[in-house]
RODO-2510 file (C-alpha; in nm, 4 decimals, decimal comma):
residues 371
     n   res          X          Y          Z
     1     m    -2,1324     0,7179    -1,2250
     2     s    -2,3002     0,4632    -1,4165
     3     d    -2,2688     0,1422    -1,3032
     4     s    -2,2398     0,0132    -1,6789
     5     f    -1,8827     0,1858    -1,6528
     6     r    -1,6691    -0,1577    -1,4811
     7     s    -1,2897    -0,0718    -1,5575
     8     p    -1,0910     0,0206    -1,3010
     9     a    -0,9309     0,3124    -1,5407
    10     t    -1,2927     0,4888    -1,5614
    11     r    -1,4053     0,4898    -1,2371
    12     a    -1,0431     0,6127    -1,1411
    13     v    -1,1038     0,9295    -1,3776
    14     t    -1,4722     0,9555    -1,2832
    15     a    -1,5522     0,8324    -0,9372
    16     g    -1,6213     1,1090    -0,6551
    17     r    -1,7618     1,3588    -0,9031
    18     g    -2,1672     1,2490    -0,8903
    19     h    -2,3935     1,4731    -1,0967
    20     l    -2,3129     1,7599    -1,2769
    21     p    -2,5501     2,0029    -1,3076
    22     p    -2,5053     2,2807    -1,5995
    23     g    -2,2085     2,5128    -1,4626
    24     d    -2,0882     2,3190    -1,1594
    25     p    -1,7218     2,2409    -1,1667
    26     l    -1,5686     1,9561    -1,2988
    27     n    -1,3730     1,8596    -1,0104
    28     p    -1,4975     1,9162    -0,6759
    29     p    -1,3605     2,2264    -0,5074
    30     v    -1,1168     2,1693    -0,2128
    31     v    -1,3514     2,2804     0,0931
    32     f    -1,1288     2,4454     0,3599
    33     a    -1,3756     2,4551     0,6997
    34     s    -1,3052     2,3760     1,0534
    35     t    -1,7083     2,4599     1,1295
    36     y    -2,0765     2,4289     0,9825
    37     a    -2,3795     2,5701     1,0068
    38     a    -2,6399     2,3817     1,2579
    39     g    -2,8843     2,1274     1,1090
    40     g    -2,6909     2,0158     0,8181
    41     a    -2,5240     1,6613     0,7584
    42     v    -2,1867     1,7052     0,9106
    43     g    -2,2068     1,9047     1,2637
    44     y    -1,7951     1,9551     1,2783
    45     a    -1,4692     1,8726     1,0823
    46     r    -1,3912     1,6112     1,2634
    47     s    -1,6646     1,4266     1,1205
    48     g    -1,7107     1,5108     0,7602
    49     n    -1,6198     1,7200     0,4910
    50     p    -1,7145     1,6979     0,1294
    51     t    -1,3523     1,7031    -0,0588
    52     w    -1,3015     1,3610     0,2003
    53     t    -1,6430     1,3042     0,0585
    54     a    -1,4834     1,2973    -0,3009
    55     l    -1,2095     1,1368    -0,2418
    56     e    -1,3423     0,8572    -0,0543
    57     t    -1,5883     0,8167    -0,3199
    58     a    -1,2952     0,7853    -0,5359
    59     i    -1,1131     0,5017    -0,3569
    60     g    -1,3862     0,2886    -0,2207
    61     a    -1,5127     0,2681    -0,6432
    62     l    -1,1974     0,1116    -0,7406
    63     e    -1,2637    -0,2042    -0,4857
    64     d    -1,6334    -0,1881    -0,4867
    65     g    -1,6378    -0,0943    -0,1412
    66     e    -1,6800     0,2281     0,1158
    67     a    -1,3792     0,3923     0,1961
    68     l    -1,2558     0,6072     0,4850
    69     a    -0,9609     0,8044     0,4535
    70     y    -0,7250     0,9403     0,7069
    71     a    -0,4100     1,1259     0,7699
    72     s    -0,1785     0,8868     0,6963
    73     g    -0,1171     0,4982     0,6166
    74     l     0,0364     0,4429     0,9733
    75     a    -0,3329     0,6390     1,1205
    76     a    -0,5331     0,4016     0,9163
    77     a    -0,3433     0,1317     1,0279
    78     a    -0,3744     0,2260     1,3925
    79     g    -0,7472     0,2856     1,3193
    80     v    -0,8006    -0,0471     1,2774
    81     l    -0,5918    -0,2390     1,5258
    82     d    -0,8047     0,0266     1,7681
    83     l    -1,1008    -0,1996     1,7059
    84     l    -0,9666    -0,4724     1,9218
    85     p    -0,9858    -0,5249     2,2655
    86     a    -0,7337    -0,5431     2,5121
    87     g    -0,5602    -0,8928     2,4925
    88     a    -0,6386    -0,9630     2,1275
    89     v    -0,4055    -1,2105     1,9636
    90     v    -0,2801    -1,0709     1,6129
    91     v    -0,1267    -1,2556     1,3551
    92     a     0,1377    -1,0684     1,1228
    93     p     0,3736    -1,0748     0,8537
    94     a     0,7162    -1,1545     1,0128
    95     v     0,8455    -0,9129     0,7732
    96     a     0,6524    -0,6211     0,6872
    97     y     0,6517    -0,2125     0,6981
    98     t     0,8973    -0,1435     0,9539
    99     g     0,5871     0,1376     1,0911
   100     v     0,3232    -0,1659     1,1357
   101     r     0,5582    -0,3829     1,3052
   102     e     0,6357    -0,1144     1,5163
   103     l     0,3641    -0,0270     1,6520
   104     l     0,2369    -0,3983     1,6766
   105     e     0,5568    -0,4418     1,9136
   106     q     0,4815    -0,1299     2,1278
   107     r     0,1299    -0,2948     2,2155
   108     v     0,2499    -0,6147     2,2860
   109     v     0,5229    -0,4259     2,5472
   110     e     0,2003    -0,2680     2,6902
   111     r     0,0470    -0,6083     2,7239
   112     k    -0,2233    -0,4391     2,4843
   113     l    -0,1546    -0,7165     2,2204
   114     h    -0,0247    -1,0157     2,1747
   115     v     0,1442    -1,0756     1,8100
   116     r     0,2096    -1,4305     1,6384
   117     w     0,5024    -1,3474     1,3592
   118     v     0,4217    -1,5732     1,0318
   119     p     0,6082    -1,5880     0,6866
   120     m     0,3809    -1,5051     0,4097
   121     a     0,4829    -1,7093     0,1698
   122     d     0,4176    -1,9664     0,4221
   123     a     0,0233    -2,0698     0,3994
   124     e     0,0304    -2,3900     0,6096
   125     e     0,1867    -2,1698     0,8946
   126     i    -0,0305    -1,8460     0,8764
   127     a    -0,3378    -2,0826     0,8799
   128     d    -0,1867    -2,2907     1,2007
   129     a    -0,1128    -1,9531     1,3496
   130     v    -0,4866    -1,7991     1,2785
   131     a    -0,6110    -2,0651     1,5653
   132     g    -0,8027    -1,8249     1,8470
   133     a    -0,6638    -1,5276     1,6656
   134     d    -0,9025    -1,2317     1,6497
   135     l    -0,6945    -1,0576     1,3645
   136     l    -0,4800    -1,1617     1,0711
   137     w    -0,2848    -0,8565     0,8781
   138     l    -0,1229    -0,9704     0,5671
   139     e     0,0780    -0,7687     0,2991
   140     s     0,1148    -0,9251    -0,0467
   141     p     0,3841    -0,8398    -0,2130
   142     t     0,5619    -0,7784     0,1438
   143     n     0,7477    -0,4492     0,2126
   144     p     1,0455    -0,5404     0,1200
   145     l     1,1164    -0,8748     0,0282
   146     m     0,8408    -0,9104    -0,2382
   147     d     0,7215    -1,2242    -0,0996
   148     i     0,3977    -1,3019    -0,1748
   149     c     0,0892    -1,4705     0,0128
   150     d    -0,1556    -1,6739    -0,1016
   151     l    -0,4518    -1,4253     0,0445
   152     r    -0,7600    -1,6744    -0,0853
   153     a    -0,6489    -1,9579     0,1552
   154     a    -0,5520    -1,7308     0,4251
   155     a    -0,8681    -1,5371     0,4669
   156     a    -1,0801    -1,8523     0,4272
   157     a    -0,8601    -2,0101     0,7355
   158     a    -0,8974    -1,6573     0,9446
   159     h    -1,2596    -1,6624     0,8854
   160     e    -1,2928    -2,0076     0,9923
   161     v    -1,2162    -1,9449     1,3499
   162     g    -1,3494    -1,5737     1,3020
   163     a    -1,0551    -1,3786     1,2914
   164     l    -1,1102    -1,0174     1,0971
   165     t    -0,8688    -0,9905     0,7689
   166     v    -0,6635    -0,7012     0,6771
   167     v    -0,4679    -0,7006     0,3680
   168     d    -0,2041    -0,3821     0,3042
   169     n    -0,2549    -0,3310    -0,0241
   170     t    -0,0347    -0,0554    -0,0803
   171     f     0,2145    -0,1888    -0,3179
   172     a    -0,0384    -0,3476    -0,5361
   173     t    -0,2558    -0,0704    -0,5485
   174     p    -0,6302    -0,1259    -0,6526
   175     l    -0,5383    -0,2026    -1,0059
   176     g    -0,3207    -0,4597    -0,9419
   177     q    -0,5073    -0,6493    -0,6871
   178     r    -0,8270    -0,6339    -0,5053
   179     p    -0,8251    -0,8216    -0,1585
   180     l    -1,1902    -0,7920    -0,0725
   181     d    -1,2979    -1,0129    -0,3735
   182     l    -0,9998    -1,2422    -0,2725
   183     g    -1,2305    -1,2869     0,1010
   184     a    -1,0471    -0,9918     0,2878
   185     d    -1,2476    -0,8046     0,5258
   186     v    -1,0302    -0,4941     0,5172
   187     s    -0,7968    -0,3538     0,2510
   188     l    -0,5308    -0,0755     0,3382
   189     h    -0,3608     0,1407     0,1982
   190     s    -0,1129     0,4031     0,2448
   191     a    -0,2111     0,6983    -0,0298
   192     t     0,0715     0,8820     0,0509
   193     k     0,2557     0,6116    -0,1961
   194     q     0,1134     0,5214    -0,5522
   195     l    -0,2847     0,6171    -0,5484
   196     s    -0,1711     1,0072    -0,5011
   197     g     0,1228     0,9676    -0,7077
   198     h     0,3741     1,2682    -0,6423
   199     s     0,5260     1,2685    -0,3500
   200     d     0,3693     1,5719    -0,2218
   201     l     0,1070     1,4584     0,0934
   202     l     0,0486     1,2071     0,3713
   203     l    -0,2899     0,9970     0,3800
   204     g    -0,4329     0,6718     0,4341
   205     a    -0,7232     0,5101     0,3440
   206     v    -0,9225     0,1992     0,4062
   207     i    -1,2064    -0,0093     0,2263
   208     v    -1,4429    -0,2389     0,3462
   209     r    -1,7836    -0,3914     0,2033
   210     d    -1,9397    -0,4117     0,5771
   211     g    -2,1586    -0,1278     0,6434
   212     g    -2,1094    -0,1843     1,0342
   213     l    -1,7299    -0,2029     1,0063
   214     r    -1,7559     0,1110     0,8282
   215     d    -1,9311     0,2561     1,0666
   216     r    -1,6785     0,1363     1,3698
   217     l    -1,3871     0,2442     1,1802
   218     a    -1,5900     0,5927     1,0800
   219     d    -1,6607     0,6319     1,4619
   220     r    -1,3047     0,5790     1,5781
   221     r    -1,1449     0,8304     1,3098
   222     t    -1,3725     1,0728     1,4851
   223     l    -1,2537     1,0071     1,8820
   224     l    -0,9551     0,9725     1,7999
   225     g    -0,9391     1,2506     1,5257
   226     a    -0,6906     1,1134     1,3005
   227     v    -0,8610     1,2581     0,9774
   228     p    -0,7027     1,3642     0,6955
   229     g    -0,6659     1,7733     0,5925
   230     p    -0,9176     1,8794     0,3147
   231     m    -0,6011     1,9459     0,0937
   232     e    -0,4592     1,6650     0,1429
   233     a    -0,7499     1,4614    -0,0148
   234     w    -0,7752     1,6784    -0,2675
   235     l    -0,4350     1,6566    -0,3863
   236     a    -0,5183     1,2166    -0,3205
   237     l    -0,8251     1,3061    -0,5449
   238     r    -0,6195     1,4638    -0,8276
   239     g    -0,3553     1,1709    -0,8319
   240     i    -0,5889     0,9002    -0,8420
   241     r    -0,7445     1,0765    -1,1666
   242     t    -0,4168     0,9699    -1,3350
   243     l    -0,3601     0,6482    -1,1438
   244     a    -0,4429     0,4104    -1,4140
   245     v    -0,1732     0,5494    -1,6765
   246     r     0,0799     0,6076    -1,4136
   247     h     0,0332     0,2474    -1,2450
   248     e     0,0429     0,0836    -1,6320
   249     r     0,3912     0,2973    -1,7251
   250     a     0,5395     0,1963    -1,4166
   251     c     0,4271    -0,1845    -1,3873
   252     a     0,6161    -0,1637    -1,7501
   253     n     0,9028    -0,0169    -1,6071
   254     a     0,9716    -0,2219    -1,3650
   255     a     0,9069    -0,5586    -1,5617
   256     e     1,1596    -0,4524    -1,8155
   257     l     1,3994    -0,3429    -1,5533
   258     a     1,3073    -0,6759    -1,3324
   259     d     1,4129    -0,8767    -1,6673
   260     r     1,7602    -0,6992    -1,6849
   261     l     1,8540    -0,6911    -1,3318
   262     g     1,8753    -1,0463    -1,2810
   263     a     2,1621    -1,0719    -1,5836
   264     h     2,3470    -0,8297    -1,4564
   265     p     2,6971    -0,9626    -1,2923
   266     a     2,6864    -0,6654    -1,0089
   267     v     2,3139    -0,8422    -0,8671
   268     h     2,2996    -1,1726    -0,6851
   269     r     1,9393    -1,1698    -0,6490
   270     v     1,6067    -0,9681    -0,7870
   271     r     1,2356    -1,0602    -0,6200
   272     y     0,9628    -0,9491    -0,8360
   273     p     0,6275    -1,1509    -0,9143
   274     g     0,6406    -1,0753    -1,2628
   275     l     0,9635    -1,2820    -1,3298
   276     p     0,8665    -1,6535    -1,4318
   277     g     1,1385    -1,7770    -1,2073
   278     d     1,0350    -1,5676    -0,8598
   279     p     0,9004    -1,8086    -0,6458
   280     g     0,6098    -1,6036    -0,5960
   281     h     0,5411    -1,5999    -0,9546
   282     s     0,2254    -1,8621    -1,0306
   283     l     0,0290    -1,7425    -0,7031
   284     a     0,0839    -1,3889    -0,8008
   285     a    -0,0399    -1,4549    -1,1763
   286     s    -0,3780    -1,6227    -1,0102
   287     q    -0,4719    -1,3399    -0,7815
   288     m    -0,2999    -1,0341    -0,9302
   289     q    -0,4184    -0,8629    -1,2180
   290     t    -0,0707    -0,6965    -1,2416
   291     y     0,2614    -0,7325    -1,0681
   292     g     0,3448    -0,3920    -0,9863
   293     s     0,6073    -0,1589    -0,9933
   294     m     0,8220    -0,2318    -0,6995
   295     v     1,1306    -0,4473    -0,7041
   296     a     1,3988    -0,6036    -0,4792
   297     v     1,7479    -0,6147    -0,5505
   298     e     1,9901    -0,8034    -0,3208
   299     v     2,3612    -0,6481    -0,5018
   300     a     2,6544    -0,9225    -0,5408
   301     g     2,8199    -0,7595    -0,2330
   302     d     2,7532    -0,5829     0,1152
   303     a     2,6441    -0,3355     0,2693
   304     d     2,8696    -0,0760     0,1965
   305     l     2,8761    -0,1340    -0,1830
   306     a     2,4724    -0,1319    -0,2021
   307     e     2,5343     0,2234    -0,0007
   308     r     2,7649     0,3395    -0,3138
   309     v     2,5010     0,2279    -0,5495
   310     c     2,2555     0,4572    -0,4155
   311     a     2,4360     0,7353    -0,4052
   312     g     2,6043     0,6308    -0,7605
   313     t     2,2650     0,7471    -0,9336
   314     r     2,1914     1,0543    -1,0677
   315     l     1,8384     0,9815    -1,2207
   316     w     1,7060     0,7477    -0,9289
   317     v     1,6522     0,9165    -0,6020
   318     h     1,7993     0,8186    -0,3163
   319     a     1,4979     0,8236    -0,0580
   320     t     1,2918     0,5939     0,1618
   321     s     0,9253     0,6832     0,0649
   322     l     0,7944     0,4752    -0,2611
   323     g     0,4715     0,5116    -0,5459
   324     g     0,5714     0,8281    -0,6867
   325     v     0,6268     0,9613    -1,0741
   326     e     0,9756     0,9682    -0,9987
   327     s     1,1614     0,6538    -0,9384
   328     s     1,3301     0,5884    -0,6108
   329     l     1,5782     0,3215    -0,4139
   330     e     1,7397     0,2475    -0,0894
   331     r     1,9081     0,0031     0,1126
   332     r     1,6596    -0,0779     0,3437
   333     r     1,8138    -0,2100     0,6414
   334     r     1,9814     0,1226     0,6705
   335     w     1,6751     0,1834     0,9189
   336     p     1,7413     0,0338     1,2685
   337     a     1,3883    -0,0952     1,2773
   338     e     1,4206    -0,2784     0,9600
   339     t     1,4086    -0,7266     1,0504
   340     a     1,7721    -0,8690     1,0292
   341     d     1,5761    -1,1236     0,7777
   342     v     1,6229    -0,8348     0,5141
   343     p     2,0103    -0,8720     0,3706
   344     e     2,2446    -0,5951     0,4184
   345     s     2,2907    -0,5639     0,0356
   346     l     1,9233    -0,5978    -0,0351
   347     l     1,8061    -0,2685    -0,2175
   348     r     1,4210    -0,1797    -0,2326
   349     l     1,3476    -0,0045    -0,6296
   350     s     1,0579     0,2011    -0,6685
   351     v     1,0188     0,2257    -1,0090
   352     g     0,8657     0,5630    -1,1640
   353     i     0,7196     0,6684    -1,5433
   354     e     1,0649     0,8085    -1,6454
   355     a     1,1743     0,6744    -1,9719
   356     v     1,3514     0,2824    -1,9321
   357     e     1,6399     0,3215    -2,1203
   358     d     1,7101     0,6277    -1,9108
   359     l     1,6359     0,4468    -1,6052
   360     w     1,8275     0,1353    -1,7096
   361     r     2,1610     0,3620    -1,8075
   362     d     2,1074     0,5352    -1,4760
   363     l     2,1295     0,1918    -1,2295
   364     d     2,3579    -0,0118    -1,4697
   365     e     2,6255     0,2619    -1,4310
   366     a     2,5632     0,3353    -1,0686
   367     l     2,6126    -0,0960    -1,0338
   368     s     2,8939    -0,0966    -1,2109
   369     s     3,1034     0,1342    -1,1048
   370     a     2,9743     0,0751    -0,7344
   371     g     3,2780    -0,2185    -0,7195
***
């Protein structure tokens, strides 16, 4: 693809195809292979696959970096953490994706890491915490509270002390936020979510601009075997082709619903960075291209009422994942691993691409009848 095509929307459609001689298939075919003939670029399937290469080229192009695909988002996170020496210090979000939090807590118990937990919305506390740290792990917006972190300031503080900076960019997507442009060393995605967009696969990805860091990550991925399957890679690449239109529609739906939910009598609080009254709005406006399709809602009631809302929808799917074309919701504290900082009545909404009036009618009816 020519460098003149700079739009991420165009790159999502075209990247990973390469030059197309006459008669070649438009889309890279899925390659099922565990073994390769000797003498070529790939010696064994754990170190490479043409389908991964096409996917990684596409994901890397979205953030102007080099990408590596993993078997899942958590495998990608573990691959980054595995670079750290024993006893390393990690600064991490006090409230974040539970899988990463559990992974860090486990390594603390095993005395492999030391972790300092900090609120993502407090730039000064992050700057203080990174003194002597080896790695700074960031989320913005955070899962599920939707707090916004000052990524520029946090990355700058980390680099002053030589700490690697990782940003989980799953909620924002490369179309909504580009952490590498803001100073991060690694942008991480659960490609299971919005990148693939159809709730039919598990994949993770990291994007870097440092070739040496990319090689270190690739070596660890090969040794640990945390590689993606070719079918999952092919499906994810297919999903990325429609990322821009899915993202645009889902973000528009989320913004409209967040605005309406703020006035609903059954709602206590709405967190969405696109709302002018949201505490993270100004900061989000300075570092995000779009505000995303995730919304956090605290219902005006207890956990039982929130569960009744989830059970009362007909169009919204009660499910724990996110980022699919279908809208889903769940009460996050139903999971024992979720931190107590998350309110019992908080619902995490993943807004899809359905007609917004249908989504609103279903949600309004569930909220109104739950009490």
